[in-house]
N, CA, C, O and the ligand as a Tripos MOL2 file, in Angstrom:
@<TRIPOS>MOLECULE
protein
  281   279    71     0     0
PROTEIN
NO_CHARGES

@<TRIPOS>ATOM
      1 N          -9.1150    7.7770   15.8880 N.3       1 MET1
      2 CA         -8.7680    7.5210   14.6990 C.3       1 MET1
      3 C          -9.8830    6.6530   13.7740 C.2       1 MET1
      4 O         -10.3260    5.5600   14.1280 O.2       1 MET1
      5 N         -10.2040    7.2520   12.6900 N.am      2 PRO2
      6 CA        -11.3060    6.7110   12.1980 C.3       2 PRO2
      7 C         -11.0700    5.0530   11.4240 C.2       2 PRO2
      8 O         -10.0110    4.7810   10.8600 O.2       2 PRO2
      9 N         -11.9470    4.3040   11.4950 N.am      3 ARG3
     10 CA        -11.8520    2.9930   11.1240 C.3       3 ARG3
     11 C         -12.3680    2.8630    9.6410 C.2       3 ARG3
     12 O         -13.1640    3.6870    9.1890 O.2       3 ARG3
     13 N         -11.9060    1.8330    8.9140 N.am      4 ASP4
     14 CA        -12.0930    1.5700    7.4670 C.3       4 ASP4
     15 C         -13.2820    0.7650    7.3950 C.2       4 ASP4
     16 O         -13.2100   -0.3390    6.8540 O.2       4 ASP4
     17 N         -14.4950    1.2300    7.9320 N.am      5 GLU5
     18 CA        -15.6960    0.2330    7.9490 C.3       5 GLU5
     19 C         -16.5210    0.4050    6.6300 C.2       5 GLU5
     20 O         -17.0280    1.4760    6.2970 O.2       5 GLU5
     21 N         -16.5970   -0.6550    5.9760 N.am      6 GLY6
     22 CA        -17.3460   -0.8840    4.8190 C.3       6 GLY6
     23 C         -16.7400   -0.0350    3.4890 C.2       6 GLY6
     24 O         -17.4600    0.2050    2.5200 O.2       6 GLY6
     25 N         -15.6680    0.2880    3.5460 N.am      7 PHE7
     26 CA        -15.0140    0.8500    2.4720 C.3       7 PHE7
     27 C         -14.7980   -0.0730    1.3140 C.2       7 PHE7
     28 O         -14.1510   -1.1200    1.3580 O.2       7 PHE7
     29 N         -15.4920    0.4960    0.1370 N.am      8 THR8
     30 CA        -15.3770   -0.3350   -1.0130 C.3       8 THR8
     31 C         -14.6150    0.3980   -2.1150 C.2       8 THR8
     32 O         -14.3710    1.5940   -1.9570 O.2       8 THR8
     33 N         -14.2240   -0.2390   -3.2210 N.am      9 ASP9
     34 CA        -13.1550    0.4430   -4.0720 C.3       9 ASP9
     35 C         -14.2740    0.8590   -5.3560 C.2       9 ASP9
     36 O         -13.8180    1.0250   -6.4870 O.2       9 ASP9
     37 N         -15.5140    0.9880   -5.1370 N.am     10 GLU10
     38 CA        -16.4460    1.5290   -6.3200 C.3      10 GLU10
     39 C         -16.1810    2.9780   -6.6030 C.2      10 GLU10
     40 O         -15.8790    3.7880   -5.7260 O.2      10 GLU10
     41 N         -16.2980    3.2310   -7.7510 N.am     11 ASP11
     42 CA        -16.1420    4.6590   -8.1380 C.3      11 ASP11
     43 C         -17.2210    5.5130   -8.3980 C.2      11 ASP11
     44 O         -17.1480    6.7080   -8.6850 O.2      11 ASP11
     45 N         -18.4450    4.6790   -8.2530 N.am     12 ASP12
     46 CA        -19.6310    5.1190   -8.7110 C.3      12 ASP12
     47 C         -19.8450    6.5880   -8.0700 C.2      12 ASP12
     48 O         -20.1650    7.5450   -8.7740 O.2      12 ASP12
     49 N         -19.6520    6.6820   -6.7420 N.am     13 GLU13
     50 CA        -20.0270    7.8480   -6.1090 C.3      13 GLU13
     51 C         -18.9200    8.4090   -5.3390 C.2      13 GLU13
     52 O         -18.1640    7.7340   -4.6400 O.2      13 GLU13
     53 N         -18.8510    9.8330   -5.5180 N.am     14 ALA14
     54 CA        -17.7590   10.4180   -4.8090 C.3      14 ALA14
     55 C         -17.7730   10.1860   -3.2300 C.2      14 ALA14
     56 O         -18.7540   10.6600   -2.6570 O.2      14 ALA14
     57 N         -16.9330    9.6000   -2.5320 N.am     15 THR15
     58 CA        -16.8410    9.5920   -1.3230 C.3      15 THR15
     59 C         -15.9580   10.4190   -0.5860 C.2      15 THR15
     60 O         -14.8780   10.5800   -1.1550 O.2      15 THR15
     61 N         -16.0970   11.0540    0.6220 N.am     16 PRO16
     62 CA        -15.0340   11.9050    1.2050 C.3      16 PRO16
     63 C         -14.0350   11.0230    1.5960 C.2      16 PRO16
     64 O         -12.9760   11.5440    1.9460 O.2      16 PRO16
     65 N         -14.1310    9.6070    1.6240 N.am     17 ASP17
     66 CA        -12.9170    8.7330    2.1080 C.3      17 ASP17
     67 C         -12.0650    8.4200    1.1150 C.2      17 ASP17
     68 O         -11.1700    7.5920    1.2860 O.2      17 ASP17
     69 N         -12.2840    9.1420   -0.1840 N.am     18 GLY18
     70 CA        -11.4480    8.8540   -1.2220 C.3      18 GLY18
     71 C          -9.9860    8.9360   -0.9480 C.2      18 GLY18
     72 O          -9.2280    8.2260   -1.6080 O.2      18 GLY18
     73 N          -9.4710    9.8310    0.0690 N.am     19 ALA19
     74 CA         -8.0470    9.8790    0.2940 C.3      19 ALA19
     75 C          -7.6780    8.7890    0.9490 C.2      19 ALA19
     76 O          -6.4720    8.8410    1.1910 O.2      19 ALA19
     77 N          -8.2230    7.7490    1.3760 N.am     20 LYS20
     78 CA         -7.9060    6.5750    1.8800 C.3      20 LYS20
     79 C          -7.6490    5.4550    0.9220 C.2      20 LYS20
     80 O          -7.3210    4.3260    1.2880 O.2      20 LYS20
     81 N          -7.8290    5.8560   -0.4380 N.am     21 ARG21
     82 CA         -7.6410    4.7020   -1.3890 C.3      21 ARG21
     83 C          -6.1430    4.2750   -1.4960 C.2      21 ARG21
     84 O          -5.1830    5.0040   -1.2440 O.2      21 ARG21
     85 N          -6.1010    3.0630   -1.8850 N.am     22 LYS22
     86 CA         -4.6060    2.6270   -2.0920 C.3      22 LYS22
     87 C          -4.2580    2.1940   -3.4160 C.2      22 LYS22
     88 O          -5.0200    1.4270   -4.0040 O.2      22 LYS22
     89 N          -3.2860    2.5600   -3.9080 N.am     23 PHE23
     90 CA         -2.6640    2.2550   -5.2430 C.3      23 PHE23
     91 C          -1.7130    1.2750   -5.3390 C.2      23 PHE23
     92 O          -1.0200    1.0720   -4.3430 O.2      23 PHE23
     93 N          -1.4990    0.5040   -6.5100 N.am     24 ASP24
     94 CA         -0.3910   -0.5390   -6.4340 C.3      24 ASP24
     95 C           0.3430   -0.1670   -7.8630 C.2      24 ASP24
     96 O           1.0250   -1.0310   -8.4140 O.2      24 ASP24
     97 N           0.2100    0.9550   -8.3670 N.am     25 GLU25
     98 CA          0.9410    1.3710   -9.5720 C.3      25 GLU25
     99 C           0.6930    2.7870   -9.8070 C.2      25 GLU25
    100 O          -0.3350    3.3700   -9.4620 O.2      25 GLU25
    101 N           1.7660    3.3580  -10.4610 N.am     26 PHE26
    102 CA          1.6530    4.9260  -10.7850 C.3      26 PHE26
    103 C           2.3490    5.1780  -12.0940 C.2      26 PHE26
    104 O           3.1170    4.3130  -12.5150 O.2      26 PHE26
    105 N           2.1590    6.2450  -12.7510 N.am     27 GLU27
    106 CA          2.8390    6.7000  -14.0010 C.3      27 GLU27
    107 C           3.8000    7.8840  -13.3990 C.2      27 GLU27
    108 O           3.3450    8.8100  -12.7270 O.2      27 GLU27
    109 N           5.1380    7.7410  -13.7160 N.am     28 CYS28
    110 CA          6.0490    8.7050  -13.4410 C.3      28 CYS28
    111 C           5.8050    9.9900  -14.2640 C.2      28 CYS28
    112 O           5.8440    9.9520  -15.4930 O.2      28 CYS28
    113 N           5.5250   11.2560  -13.5040 N.am     29 PRO29
    114 CA          5.2340   12.6360  -14.2820 C.3      29 PRO29
    115 C           6.4360   12.8090  -15.1050 C.2      29 PRO29
    116 O           6.2690   13.3660  -16.1900 O.2      29 PRO29
    117 N           7.6200   12.4310  -14.7820 N.am     30 ALA30
    118 CA          8.9360   12.8850  -15.3530 C.3      30 ALA30
    119 C           9.2770   12.1980  -16.6060 C.2      30 ALA30
    120 O           9.6630   12.7470  -17.6380 O.2      30 ALA30
    121 N           9.0660   10.7380  -16.3820 N.am     31 CYS31
    122 CA          9.6650   10.1030  -17.5990 C.3      31 CYS31
    123 C           8.6150    9.2930  -18.1180 C.2      31 CYS31
    124 O           8.9750    8.4690  -18.9580 O.2      31 CYS31
    125 N           7.2400    9.3290  -17.7840 N.am     32 SER32
    126 CA          6.1900    8.6480  -18.1300 C.3      32 SER32
    127 C           6.1560    7.1820  -18.0380 C.2      32 SER32
    128 O           5.2710    6.5210  -18.5810 O.2      32 SER32
    129 N           7.0990    6.6790  -17.3660 N.am     33 ALA33
    130 CA          7.2160    5.2220  -17.2200 C.3      33 ALA33
    131 C           6.1360    4.6740  -16.2060 C.2      33 ALA33
    132 O           5.8780    5.2640  -15.1560 O.2      33 ALA33
    133 N           5.5880    3.6210  -16.5590 N.am     34 HIS34
    134 CA          4.6820    2.8460  -15.6750 C.3      34 HIS34
    135 C           5.2840    2.0390  -14.7490 C.2      34 HIS34
    136 O           6.0420    1.1270  -15.0800 O.2      34 HIS34
    137 N           4.9700    2.3390  -13.4550 N.am     35 ASN35
    138 CA          5.6250    1.6530  -12.3690 C.3      35 ASN35
    139 C           4.6470    0.8400  -11.6110 C.2      35 ASN35
    140 O           3.8140    1.4200  -10.9140 O.2      35 ASN35
    141 N           4.6730   -0.4810  -11.6860 N.am     36 PRO36
    142 CA          3.9930   -1.3450  -10.6150 C.3      36 PRO36
    143 C           4.6710   -1.0790   -9.2790 C.2      36 PRO36
    144 O           5.8940   -0.9450   -9.2370 O.2      36 PRO36
    145 N           3.9190   -0.9960   -8.1880 N.am     37 TYR37
    146 CA          4.5310   -0.6450   -6.8990 C.3      37 TYR37
    147 C           3.8600   -1.5050   -5.8950 C.2      37 TYR37
    148 O           2.7670   -2.0080   -6.1570 O.2      37 TYR37
    149 N           4.4420   -1.6980   -4.7810 N.am     38 GLU38
    150 CA          3.9200   -2.2020   -3.3860 C.3      38 GLU38
    151 C           2.7810   -1.0810   -3.1550 C.2      38 GLU38
    152 O           2.7850    0.0480   -3.6460 O.2      38 GLU38
    153 N           1.8830   -1.5940   -2.3660 N.am     39 GLU39
    154 CA          0.6670   -0.7500   -2.0550 C.3      39 GLU39
    155 C           0.9890    0.5850   -1.4440 C.2      39 GLU39
    156 O           1.6750    0.5720   -0.4220 O.2      39 GLU39
    157 N           0.6250    1.6210   -1.8840 N.am     40 PHE40
    158 CA          0.8800    2.9740   -1.2460 C.3      40 PHE40
    159 C          -0.4460    3.7060   -1.2770 C.2      40 PHE40
    160 O          -1.3890    3.3300   -1.9730 O.2      40 PHE40
    161 N          -0.4710    4.7670   -0.4930 N.am     41 GLY41
    162 CA         -1.7350    5.7090   -0.4430 C.3      41 GLY41
    163 C          -1.0620    7.0890   -0.1470 C.2      41 GLY41
    164 O           0.1400    7.3370   -0.2410 O.2      41 GLY41
    165 N          -2.1380    8.0030    0.2560 N.am     42 ASN42
    166 CA         -1.9300    9.2660    0.5400 C.3      42 ASN42
    167 C          -0.6910    9.5120    1.3280 C.2      42 ASN42
    168 O          -0.4770    8.9120    2.3810 O.2      42 ASN42
    169 N           0.1850   10.4550    0.7880 N.am     43 ASN43
    170 CA          1.3810   10.9660    1.8770 C.3      43 ASN43
    171 C           2.4910    9.9860    1.7220 C.2      43 ASN43
    172 O           3.5850   10.1820    2.2510 O.2      43 ASN43
    173 N           2.2470    9.0160    1.0580 N.am     44 ASP44
    174 CA          3.3250    7.9630    0.8910 C.3      44 ASP44
    175 C           4.3370    8.3930   -0.1640 C.2      44 ASP44
    176 O           3.9260    9.0680   -1.1080 O.2      44 ASP44
    177 N           5.8230    8.0100   -0.0740 N.am     45 GLU45
    178 CA          6.6640    8.3420   -0.9970 C.3      45 GLU45
    179 C           6.7840    6.9450   -1.8630 C.2      45 GLU45
    180 O           6.7170    5.7960   -1.4280 O.2      45 GLU45
    181 N           6.9730    7.3650   -3.1520 N.am     46 VAL46
    182 CA          7.2680    6.1590   -4.2710 C.3      46 VAL46
    183 C           8.5210    6.7300   -4.9410 C.2      46 VAL46
    184 O           8.8510    7.9140   -5.0040 O.2      46 VAL46
    185 N           9.1610    5.6450   -5.4340 N.am     47 LEU47
    186 CA         10.3900    5.8660   -6.0760 C.3      47 LEU47
    187 C          10.1140    5.4450   -7.5750 C.2      47 LEU47
    188 O           9.4590    4.4260   -7.7960 O.2      47 LEU47
    189 N          10.6150    6.2310   -8.6170 N.am     48 CYS48
    190 CA         10.3600    5.6990  -10.1070 C.3      48 CYS48
    191 C          11.4570    4.6500  -10.3470 C.2      48 CYS48
    192 O          12.6170    4.9270  -10.0450 O.2      48 CYS48
    193 N          11.1610    3.5330  -10.8430 N.am     49 GLY49
    194 CA         12.1400    2.3350  -10.9250 C.3      49 GLY49
    195 C          13.0360    2.7150  -12.3360 C.2      49 GLY49
    196 O          14.0580    2.1350  -12.7010 O.2      49 GLY49
    197 N          12.4570    3.6840  -12.9180 N.am     50 TYR50
    198 CA         13.3090    4.0360  -14.3200 C.3      50 TYR50
    199 C          14.2220    5.1400  -14.1900 C.2      50 TYR50
    200 O          15.4390    5.0280  -14.3380 O.2      50 TYR50
    201 N          13.5330    6.3620  -13.8720 N.am     51 CYS51
    202 CA         14.4460    7.4460  -13.5770 C.3      51 CYS51
    203 C          14.9720    7.7790  -12.2880 C.2      51 CYS51
    204 O          15.8610    8.6150  -12.1230 O.2      51 CYS51
    205 N          14.3870    7.0800  -11.3160 N.am     52 GLY52
    206 CA         14.9580    7.1470  -10.1270 C.3      52 GLY52
    207 C          14.3370    8.3180   -9.2780 C.2      52 GLY52
    208 O          14.8760    8.5600   -8.1980 O.2      52 GLY52
    209 N          13.2900    9.0390   -9.6570 N.am     53 LEU53
    210 CA         12.8610   10.2710   -9.1230 C.3      53 LEU53
    211 C          12.0390    9.7340   -7.9450 C.2      53 LEU53
    212 O          11.3580    8.7160   -8.0600 O.2      53 LEU53
    213 N          12.1190   10.4430   -6.8060 N.am     54 SER54
    214 CA         11.3510   10.5080   -5.6630 C.3      54 SER54
    215 C          10.1890   11.1230   -5.6220 C.2      54 SER54
    216 O          10.2580   12.3450   -5.7470 O.2      54 SER54
    217 N           9.1590   10.6720   -5.4880 N.am     55 LEU55
    218 CA          7.7080   11.2230   -5.6260 C.3      55 LEU55
    219 C           6.8930   11.1170   -4.2940 C.2      55 LEU55
    220 O           6.9290   10.0900   -3.6170 O.2      55 LEU55
    221 N           6.3100   11.9850   -4.0160 N.am     56 LYS56
    222 CA          5.1080   12.0170   -2.9780 C.3      56 LYS56
    223 C           3.8680   11.9020   -3.3950 C.2      56 LYS56
    224 O           3.4340   12.7450   -4.1810 O.2      56 LYS56
    225 N           3.0760   10.8670   -2.9630 N.am     57 ALA57
    226 CA          1.6530   10.6260   -3.5720 C.3      57 ALA57
    227 C           0.6540   11.3420   -2.7420 C.2      57 ALA57
    228 O           0.5980   11.1720   -1.5240 O.2      57 ALA57
    229 N          -0.1270   12.1330   -3.3840 N.am     58 ILE58
    230 CA         -1.2170   12.8590   -2.8450 C.3      58 ILE58
    231 C          -2.6190   12.1780   -3.4680 C.2      58 ILE58
    232 O          -2.8060   12.0440   -4.6770 O.2      58 ILE58
    233 N          -3.4530   11.8210   -2.5580 N.am     59 VAL59
    234 CA         -4.7760   11.4800   -3.0510 C.3      59 VAL59
    235 C          -5.8220   12.3430   -2.5230 C.2      59 VAL59
    236 O          -5.9090   12.6050   -1.3240 O.2      59 VAL59
    237 N          -6.6140   12.7840   -3.4090 N.am     60 ASP60
    238 CA         -7.5280   13.8170   -3.0350 C.3      60 ASP60
    239 C          -8.8240   13.0080   -2.5060 C.2      60 ASP60
    240 O          -8.9550   11.7840   -2.5190 O.2      60 ASP60
    241 N          -9.7300   13.9410   -2.0500 N.am     61 ALA61
    242 CA        -11.0470   13.4170   -1.4170 C.3      61 ALA61
    243 C         -11.7380   12.6090   -2.4950 C.2      61 ALA61
    244 O         -12.5240   11.7530   -2.0920 O.2      61 ALA61
    245 N         -11.5890   12.7280   -3.6650 N.am     62 GLU62
    246 CA        -12.1410   11.8860   -4.8310 C.3      62 GLU62
    247 C         -11.4310   10.6400   -4.9910 C.2      62 GLU62
    248 O         -11.9310    9.8070   -5.7480 O.2      62 GLU62
    249 N         -10.3970   10.3870   -4.4300 N.am     63 GLY63
    250 CA         -9.4710    9.3080   -4.7700 C.3      63 GLY63
    251 C          -8.7460    9.3300   -6.0340 C.2      63 GLY63
    252 O          -8.5080    8.3190   -6.6950 O.2      63 GLY63
    253 N          -8.3340   10.7500   -6.4100 N.am     64 LYS64
    254 CA         -7.4780   10.8300   -7.4590 C.3      64 LYS64
    255 C          -6.1350   10.9550   -7.0800 C.2      64 LYS64
    256 O          -5.7930   11.6720   -6.1400 O.2      64 LYS64
    257 N          -5.2500   10.2090   -7.8500 N.am     65 LEU65
    258 CA         -3.9850   10.3550   -7.2980 C.3      65 LEU65
    259 C          -3.1400   11.3730   -8.1330 C.2      65 LEU65
    260 O          -3.3090   11.5110   -9.3450 O.2      65 LEU65
    261 N          -2.2120   12.0840   -7.3990 N.am     66 LYS66
    262 CA         -1.4110   12.9200   -8.0380 C.3      66 LYS66
    263 C          -0.0270   12.9230   -7.3760 C.2      66 LYS66
    264 O           0.0960   12.8390   -6.1550 O.2      66 LYS66
    265 N           0.8010   13.0030   -8.0490 N.am     67 LEU67
    266 CA          2.2770   12.8170   -7.4860 C.3      67 LEU67
    267 C           3.1680   14.0100   -7.7910 C.2      67 LEU67
    268 O           3.2890   14.4960   -8.9150 O.2      67 LEU67
    269 N           3.8300   14.4740   -6.6060 N.am     68 ARG68
    270 CA          4.7950   15.6930   -6.6110 C.3      68 ARG68
    271 C           6.1160   15.1680   -6.2520 C.2      68 ARG68
    272 O           6.3380   14.1980   -5.5270 O.2      68 ARG68
    273 N           7.0490   15.9930   -6.9000 N.am     69 GLU69
    274 CA          8.3050   15.8310   -6.7080 C.3      69 GLU69
    275 C           8.7240   15.8290   -5.1390 C.2      69 GLU69
    276 O           8.5640   16.8840   -4.5260 O.2      69 GLU69
    277 N           9.2040   14.8030   -4.5170 N.am     70 ALA70
    278 CA          9.4000   14.9710   -3.0690 C.3      70 ALA70
    279 C          10.7030   15.6950   -2.6550 C.2      70 ALA70
    280 O          10.9540   15.8810   -1.4640 O.2      70 ALA70
    281 ZN         10.5780    8.2270  -14.0040 Zn       71 ZN71
@<TRIPOS>BOND
     1     1     2 1
     2     2     3 1
     3     3     4 2
     4     3     5 am
     5     5     6 1
     6     6     7 1
     7     7     8 2
     8     7     9 am
     9     9    10 1
    10    10    11 1
    11    11    12 2
    12    11    13 am
    13    13    14 1
    14    14    15 1
    15    15    16 2
    16    15    17 am
    17    17    18 1
    18    18    19 1
    19    19    20 2
    20    19    21 am
    21    21    22 1
    22    22    23 1
    23    23    24 2
    24    23    25 am
    25    25    26 1
    26    26    27 1
    27    27    28 2
    28    27    29 am
    29    29    30 1
    30    30    31 1
    31    31    32 2
    32    31    33 am
    33    33    34 1
    34    34    35 1
    35    35    36 2
    36    35    37 am
    37    37    38 1
    38    38    39 1
    39    39    40 2
    40    39    41 am
    41    41    42 1
    42    42    43 1
    43    43    44 2
    44    43    45 am
    45    45    46 1
    46    46    47 1
    47    47    48 2
    48    47    49 am
    49    49    50 1
    50    50    51 1
    51    51    52 2
    52    51    53 am
    53    53    54 1
    54    54    55 1
    55    55    56 2
    56    55    57 am
    57    57    58 1
    58    58    59 1
    59    59    60 2
    60    59    61 am
    61    61    62 1
    62    62    63 1
    63    63    64 2
    64    63    65 am
    65    65    66 1
    66    66    67 1
    67    67    68 2
    68    67    69 am
    69    69    70 1
    70    70    71 1
    71    71    72 2
    72    71    73 am
    73    73    74 1
    74    74    75 1
    75    75    76 2
    76    75    77 am
    77    77    78 1
    78    78    79 1
    79    79    80 2
    80    79    81 am
    81    81    82 1
    82    82    83 1
    83    83    84 2
    84    83    85 am
    85    85    86 1
    86    86    87 1
    87    87    88 2
    88    87    89 am
    89    89    90 1
    90    90    91 1
    91    91    92 2
    92    91    93 am
    93    93    94 1
    94    94    95 1
    95    95    96 2
    96    95    97 am
    97    97    98 1
    98    98    99 1
    99    99   100 2
   100    99   101 am
   101   101   102 1
   102   102   103 1
   103   103   104 2
   104   103   105 am
   105   105   106 1
   106   106   107 1
   107   107   108 2
   108   107   109 am
   109   109   110 1
   110   110   111 1
   111   111   112 2
   112   111   113 am
   113   113   114 1
   114   114   115 1
   115   115   116 2
   116   115   117 am
   117   117   118 1
   118   118   119 1
   119   119   120 2
   120   119   121 am
   121   121   122 1
   122   122   123 1
   123   123   124 2
   124   123   125 am
   125   125   126 1
   126   126   127 1
   127   127   128 2
   128   127   129 am
   129   129   130 1
   130   130   131 1
   131   131   132 2
   132   131   133 am
   133   133   134 1
   134   134   135 1
   135   135   136 2
   136   135   137 am
   137   137   138 1
   138   138   139 1
   139   139   140 2
   140   139   141 am
   141   141   142 1
   142   142   143 1
   143   143   144 2
   144   143   145 am
   145   145   146 1
   146   146   147 1
   147   147   148 2
   148   147   149 am
   149   149   150 1
   150   150   151 1
   151   151   152 2
   152   151   153 am
   153   153   154 1
   154   154   155 1
   155   155   156 2
   156   155   157 am
   157   157   158 1
   158   158   159 1
   159   159   160 2
   160   159   161 am
   161   161   162 1
   162   162   163 1
   163   163   164 2
   164   163   165 am
   165   165   166 1
   166   166   167 1
   167   167   168 2
   168   167   169 am
   169   169   170 1
   170   170   171 1
   171   171   172 2
   172   171   173 am
   173   173   174 1
   174   174   175 1
   175   175   176 2
   176   175   177 am
   177   177   178 1
   178   178   179 1
   179   179   180 2
   180   179   181 am
   181   181   182 1
   182   182   183 1
   183   183   184 2
   184   183   185 am
   185   185   186 1
   186   186   187 1
   187   187   188 2
   188   187   189 am
   189   189   190 1
   190   190   191 1
   191   191   192 2
   192   191   193 am
   193   193   194 1
   194   194   195 1
   195   195   196 2
   196   195   197 am
   197   197   198 1
   198   198   199 1
   199   199   200 2
   200   199   201 am
   201   201   202 1
   202   202   203 1
   203   203   204 2
   204   203   205 am
   205   205   206 1
   206   206   207 1
   207   207   208 2
   208   207   209 am
   209   209   210 1
   210   210   211 1
   211   211   212 2
   212   211   213 am
   213   213   214 1
   214   214   215 1
   215   215   216 2
   216   215   217 am
   217   217   218 1
   218   218   219 1
   219   219   220 2
   220   219   221 am
   221   221   222 1
   222   222   223 1
   223   223   224 2
   224   223   225 am
   225   225   226 1
   226   226   227 1
   227   227   228 2
   228   227   229 am
   229   229   230 1
   230   230   231 1
   231   231   232 2
   232   231   233 am
   233   233   234 1
   234   234   235 1
   235   235   236 2
   236   235   237 am
   237   237   238 1
   238   238   239 1
   239   239   240 2
   240   239   241 am
   241   241   242 1
   242   242   243 1
   243   243   244 2
   244   243   245 am
   245   245   246 1
   246   246   247 1
   247   247   248 2
   248   247   249 am
   249   249   250 1
   250   250   251 1
   251   251   252 2
   252   251   253 am
   253   253   254 1
   254   254   255 1
   255   255   256 2
   256   255   257 am
   257   257   258 1
   258   258   259 1
   259   259   260 2
   260   259   261 am
   261   261   262 1
   262   262   263 1
   263   263   264 2
   264   263   265 am
   265   265   266 1
   266   266   267 1
   267   267   268 2
   268   267   269 am
   269   269   270 1
   270   270   271 1
   271   271   272 2
   272   271   273 am
   273   273   274 1
   274   274   275 1
   275   275   276 2
   276   275   277 am
   277   277   278 1
   278   278   279 1
   279   279   280 2
@<TRIPOS>SUBSTRUCTURE
     1 MET1         2 RESIDUE 1 A MET
     2 PRO2         6 RESIDUE 1 A PRO
     3 ARG3        10 RESIDUE 1 A ARG
     4 ASP4        14 RESIDUE 1 A ASP
     5 GLU5        18 RESIDUE 1 A GLU
     6 GLY6        22 RESIDUE 1 A GLY
     7 PHE7        26 RESIDUE 1 A PHE
     8 THR8        30 RESIDUE 1 A THR
     9 ASP9        34 RESIDUE 1 A ASP
    10 GLU10       38 RESIDUE 1 A GLU
    11 ASP11       42 RESIDUE 1 A ASP
    12 ASP12       46 RESIDUE 1 A ASP
    13 GLU13       50 RESIDUE 1 A GLU
    14 ALA14       54 RESIDUE 1 A ALA
    15 THR15       58 RESIDUE 1 A THR
    16 PRO16       62 RESIDUE 1 A PRO
    17 ASP17       66 RESIDUE 1 A ASP
    18 GLY18       70 RESIDUE 1 A GLY
    19 ALA19       74 RESIDUE 1 A ALA
    20 LYS20       78 RESIDUE 1 A LYS
    21 ARG21       82 RESIDUE 1 A ARG
    22 LYS22       86 RESIDUE 1 A LYS
    23 PHE23       90 RESIDUE 1 A PHE
    24 ASP24       94 RESIDUE 1 A ASP
    25 GLU25       98 RESIDUE 1 A GLU
    26 PHE26      102 RESIDUE 1 A PHE
    27 GLU27      106 RESIDUE 1 A GLU
    28 CYS28      110 RESIDUE 1 A CYS
    29 PRO29      114 RESIDUE 1 A PRO
    30 ALA30      118 RESIDUE 1 A ALA
    31 CYS31      122 RESIDUE 1 A CYS
    32 SER32      126 RESIDUE 1 A SER
    33 ALA33      130 RESIDUE 1 A ALA
    34 HIS34      134 RESIDUE 1 A HIS
    35 ASN35      138 RESIDUE 1 A ASN
    36 PRO36      142 RESIDUE 1 A PRO
    37 TYR37      146 RESIDUE 1 A TYR
    38 GLU38      150 RESIDUE 1 A GLU
    39 GLU39      154 RESIDUE 1 A GLU
    40 PHE40      158 RESIDUE 1 A PHE
    41 GLY41      162 RESIDUE 1 A GLY
    42 ASN42      166 RESIDUE 1 A ASN
    43 ASN43      170 RESIDUE 1 A ASN
    44 ASP44      174 RESIDUE 1 A ASP
    45 GLU45      178 RESIDUE 1 A GLU
    46 VAL46      182 RESIDUE 1 A VAL
    47 LEU47      186 RESIDUE 1 A LEU
    48 CYS48      190 RESIDUE 1 A CYS
    49 GLY49      194 RESIDUE 1 A GLY
    50 TYR50      198 RESIDUE 1 A TYR
    51 CYS51      202 RESIDUE 1 A CYS
    52 GLY52      206 RESIDUE 1 A GLY
    53 LEU53      210 RESIDUE 1 A LEU
    54 SER54      214 RESIDUE 1 A SER
    55 LEU55      218 RESIDUE 1 A LEU
    56 LYS56      222 RESIDUE 1 A LYS
    57 ALA57      226 RESIDUE 1 A ALA
    58 ILE58      230 RESIDUE 1 A ILE
    59 VAL59      234 RESIDUE 1 A VAL
    60 ASP60      238 RESIDUE 1 A ASP
    61 ALA61      242 RESIDUE 1 A ALA
    62 GLU62      246 RESIDUE 1 A GLU
    63 GLY63      250 RESIDUE 1 A GLY
    64 LYS64      254 RESIDUE 1 A LYS
    65 LEU65      258 RESIDUE 1 A LEU
    66 LYS66      262 RESIDUE 1 A LYS
    67 LEU67      266 RESIDUE 1 A LEU
    68 ARG68      270 RESIDUE 1 A ARG
    69 GLU69      274 RESIDUE 1 A GLU
    70 ALA70      278 RESIDUE 1 A ALA
    71 ZN71       281 GROUP 0 **** ****
């Protein structure tokens, strides 16, 4: 299992470890509500606090967050 050595949150260079990035908020794709959230990352499920939609977080290699309906 790879360890998180020296991983920083800088966006300046694309790192293949982007998928390990953690988020603490998201915007619901269904109702556009801004949801502060406990820490979540790739493949975690989050729940919109406004419309109740269950979403799966997908973080790509560049550390970009996408949300899909779970
Ligand atoms: Zn929503």
